[in-house]
C-alpha positions, -999 to 999 in steps of 0.1 A, spaced: 488 530 561 514 504 551 507 482 521 513 451 543 484 461 566 462 469 536 468 435 522 459 418 555 427 439 558 417 428 523 424 391 531 405 393 564 375 411 550 369 388 519 352 360 538 327 384 554 312 391 519 304 355 510 267 352 504 260 389 508 238 409 485 265 435 487 292 411 477 330 413 473 327 429 439 309 458 455 335 461 482 363 461 456 346 488 434 341 510 465 377 504 476 390 514 441 368 545 439 377 555 475 414 553 466 408 576 436 389 601 456 415 601 484 443 607 459 425 638 446 418 650 481 453 645 494 442 619 519 458 585 527 449 563 497 456 530 514 434 539 544 406 549 519 410 517 500 409 497 533 376 514 541 361 500 509 368 465 522 357 472 557 325 491 553 300 463 545 318 435 564 287 430 586 261 434 558 255 396 555 249 394 593 222 421 589 207 402 559 204 372 582 188 392 610 218 388 633 224 425 637 201 455 634 225 478 616 255 466 595 272 500 597 274 499 635 281 462 637 307 465 610 324 494 629 329 472 659 344 444 637 366 470 620 377 484 654 388 450 666 406 442 633 425 475 631 436 471 668 448 436 661 468 448 631 482 476 652 470 505 630 479 539 644 451 546 670 441 581 656 438 567 621 420 536 633 394 558 652 389 579 621 383 548 600 359 532 625 339 564 626 338 565 588 323 530 587 296 540 612 286 570 590 287 554 556 252 541 554 230 560 528 197 554 546 210 569 579 217 602 561 246 610 584 268 639 576 305 629 574 327 644 601 361 638 585 376 637 550 379 599 551 342 596 560 332 618 531 353 598 508 338 565 519 302 579 517 309 592 482 325 559 470 298 538 484 270 560 470 286 561 435 283 523 433 245 528 437 245 548 404 253 536 369 250 505 347 262 480 374 238 495 399 209 489 375 219 453 371 222 448 408 188 462 416 170 439 391 191 409 401 182 415 438 145 420 429 146 387 411 162 369 440 137 384 465 106 379 443 100 416 441 81 428 410 100 449 385 71 473 382 35 476 392 17 509 382 -7 503 411 21 505 437 32 541 439 67 550 453 69 560 489 78 595 500 111 582 515 132 550 516 127 528 546 150 500 537 126 481 514 108 489 482 76 474 468 90 472 432 124 476 416 113 508 398 101 522 431 135 515 446 150 539 419 125 566 429 128 561 466 165 558 469 187 558 438 173 590 422 177 608 455 215 605 451 218 637 429 253 649 420 250 679 444 246 655 474 282 642 469 310 657 489 341 656 468 346 672 434 356 640 416 326 622 430 302 649 419 317 647 384 314 609 382 279 611 396 267 635 369 272 609 342 259 580 362 229 599 374 220 609 339 223 572 328 200 559 355 174 587 350 173 579 313 170 542 320 140 546 343 124 570 318 128 545 290 117 516 311 84 533 320 79 544 284 83 509 271 61 495 299 34 517 283 
């Protein structure tokens, strides 16, 4: 993918993240990590970076109840944008499919290298220090308790959690290093997963 097209994708995607819980900072971190993973895997780094900007462009619409699934709605938006920018059709189709399959809660197996890279980059941003900050910030905004011992974690993640700590158990701590697809992502995940696990352990210990 040409740098000129990548720059246009970045500019066109930026407004889509205004007001979203998954904001532009998240998109940029995913884009940067996707580029790193692509370089290691011998894939197109510009296309991988572009996917970071594209993947959550419909997230705000889902938050507002305008669409049922931001991955599917975002894929439609991405398809239109890539066609408008005259991205090579085969690459564009590959990228659109990657956007469809990126969502963690859908548990879809990637069917291409770019889809695997996007999944890994997006899920890595759910682990680590910034992820901890995001979870508690979101809990504060939504009025969700940090912790309540009487509310046990669910057996699976259904899109919402009763407490911030339950969100870790239901979703974040399910992102074990072995669930990542690329070698570099698994390596990065090991450190971040250990950090989050220790944080949750110490939180509960201090809660008493």
